[in-house]
C-alpha positions, 0 to 999 in steps of 0.5 A: 352409705349402704353397701349394695349386694352387687358392690359387696360381692364385687369387693369380696370377689376382688379380695378372693382374687388378691388372696389367690395372688398372695398365695401364688406369690408366697409359693414363688417365694418358697421355690426361690428359697429352695432354689437358693438353698440348693445352688446359692445362685443369685438368680434365686435371690432376685426371684425371691425379691420379685415374689416378695414384692408381688406378695406385698402388693397383693397384701396391700390390695387386700388391706384396702378391701377388707372392712369387716372386723373378723376379716381384719383379724384374719388379715392381721394373722396373715400379715404376722405369719407372712412377716415371720416367713419373710424373716426366715427367707431373708436369713437364708438369703444372707448365708453363702453356703449350706451343709447338706444337713442344714439344707435338709433341716431348713427345707424340711422344717424351718420353711415348711411350717411357716409356709403351711401356717401362711396357707392356712390363714390365707385359706381362712381369709378366702373362706370368710370372704366367701361366707360374706358373699353367700350371706349377701346373696341370701339377704338379696334373695330374701329381700327379692322374695319379700318384694315379690309378695308386697308387689303381689299384694299391692297389685291385688289391692289395686285390682280390688280397689278398681273393681270397687270404684267401678261398681260404685260408679255403675251404681251411682250412674244407675241411681241417677238415671233410674233403675237400669234396665236392659234395652229391648232388642239389644 
């Protein structure tokens, strides 16, 4: 089954929306983890679980829509980094207390690097899917231009063929009736 440009664009737009949702959900996860680090309140555990569920749902919807090999490779990298980020989050949530130094180290280094890596690979996925849309639109514009040229050529050929047939019929009619001569007075 051939993929029309409109369907490709729609699918890619859906991937981009879900990728933005994934990015927002991971930001929510990060904020919940930071809140837990600072307060160890159970409220942040629930916020983390909700954000993680939203991120996992967005990731599942992206998996349904990405079909190209390059997109699947980027998606696999997103899943890998997301898994590493979630493991760090789960390890943080298992602890009950943190020293000030541990909080600074975890918030400053351990969480920031996986989060930055996740944002980077998510942005790669968005960029790649955007390139697909641009390529699809360029292909559509090229096809439309070729179609206009062929339409113009076929119209010109039809006009010429019609003029040729009209000329042939006029001559044939003139030959049957003798040489055509204009009537006097009109």
